[in-house]
N, C-alpha and C positions, 0 to 999 in steps of 0.2 A: 636461539639456542634450543628452544622447545621443538621447533620444526626440524632441526638437525637430528635431535633425539628420536623424533617420530620417523624420520627417514631411515635411520639405522635400525630401529625396531621393525619397521616394515621390511627392510632388506633381510633381516634375520628370519622373519616369519616366512617370506617367500623362499628363502634358501632351504629352510626345513621342509616346507611344502614340496619343493622340487625333489627333495630326496625321498619323500614319502609316497608321492603319486605313483600309481601303477601304470596309468596311461601316459605314454611317453610324450605325446603332444602336450598334455597339461604340464608335464615336467619342463619341457622346453619353454613354454610360455612363462612359467614361474621363473625360470632362469633368465629369460629376457627381461622380466620385471626387476630382478635383482640388478641386472646391468643398467637398466634405465634409471633406477633409483640411485645407483652409484654415479651415473653421469650427472644427475641433478645435484647430488652431494658435492661432486667435484666442482660444479659451477658455483655453488654457494661458498665453496672454500677458495674462491678466486683463482681457479685453474680452468678457464674456458677452453683452452686448446685440448687439454686432457679430457674434458667433458665431451667435446665434439668427437674426439677419437673413440671414446668409450661408447657413445651413442651410435656412431656409425658402424664400428666394427663389432663391439660387444652385443649391442641390442639388435642391430639389423642384420649384419652379414652372418654372424655366427648362428643366429636363430634361423635364418633362411637355409643355411647349409644343413643344420640339424633336421629341419622339417623335410627337406628333400631326401635326406638319408633315411628318415623314418618312413616316408612314403614308399621307399623301395624295399623296406624290410617289414617286420612285424610291428604293429602299433602298440600292442599291449605286452607288458612284461609278464612272464610266467612265473 
């Protein structure tokens, strides 16, 4: 129970950090951390299929697409 509370608190911290960062790469990494922590939380809540989908699509694929898009545009928000 304490570990789940720690995961939720870490997710909230990473989500707030993602919205505050001016460097977009750092924001994407924080967003990937939120997704990775969500997949761990899904696994602990006995939903391994949802956890695998979240880790594969949310943490890996979406992060890769965002990083490719940022590399083709400006890295820092003005």
